[in-house]
C-alpha positions in Angstrom: -12.8 -5.2 -2.1 -9.7 -5.8 0.5 -7.8 -2.3 1.1 -4.4 -4.5 0.2 -5.9 -4.5 -4.0 -5.3 -0.8 -3.6 -1.2 -1.4 -2.5 -1.0 -4.2 -4.9 -2.3 -1.9 -7.7 0.1 0.6 -7.0 3.0 -1.8 -6.7 1.9 -3.2 -9.6 1.8 0.4 -11.7 5.6 1.0 -10.4 6.6 -2.1 -11.9 4.8 -1.3 -15.0 6.9 2.1 -14.9 10.4 -0.1 -14.2 10.0 -1.8 -17.4 9.1 1.0 -19.6 12.4 2.3 -18.1 13.8 -0.7 -18.9 15.3 -1.0 -15.5 15.6 -4.7 -15.0 16.5 -5.2 -11.6 14.0 -2.4 -10.2 11.3 -4.1 -12.1 12.6 -7.8 -10.6 12.2 -6.4 -6.9 9.0 -5.0 -7.6 7.9 -8.0 -9.2 9.0 -9.9 -6.2 7.1 -7.7 -3.7 4.0 -7.6 -5.4 4.2 -11.3 -5.8 4.8 -11.8 -2.2 1.8 -9.4 -1.4 -0.7 -11.4 -3.8 0.3 -14.3 -1.3 -0.8 -12.7 1.3 -3.9 -11.8 -0.3 -4.8 -14.9 -1.5 -5.0 -15.9 2.3 -7.7 -13.1 2.6 -10.1 -13.8 -0.1 -13.7 -14.0 0.9 -15.6 -13.7 -2.0 -16.0 -14.4 -5.9 -14.9 -10.6 -6.9 -11.9 -10.9 -5.0 -10.9 -14.5 -6.3 -11.4 -12.9 -9.4 -9.1 -10.2 -8.6 -6.5 -12.1 -7.5 -7.2 -14.5 -10.5 -6.6 -10.9 -12.6 -3.5 -10.0 -10.6 -1.8 -13.4 -11.2 -2.6 -13.6 -15.1 -0.6 -9.9 -15.1 2.1 -10.7 -13.1 3.1 -13.9 -15.2 2.7 -11.4 -17.8 4.9 -8.6 -16.6 7.5 -11.4 -15.9 7.7 -12.4 -19.2 8.2 -9.1 -20.2 11.4 -8.2 -18.2 12.2 -11.3 -19.8 12.1 -10.0 -23.2 14.3 -6.9 -22.0 17.2 -6.8 -24.1 20.4 -5.6 -22.1 22.0 -2.1 -23.1 25.3 -2.1 -24.7 
């Protein structure tokens, strides 16, 4: 498994934490960082297991993007 998947996992966890805190600004920035890292990883996948991981993270990031859109602004 590519070591950058561990970094991606950490980035996604931070993103989830920001969503939980309803910190949309930081969440959007972390989402962009995670997407960028995932795009870089796509260029280097070499086996089916890594391809499955990429697909998993693509779906997860899309779902988290939707969660960010659903956060209501605080009054």
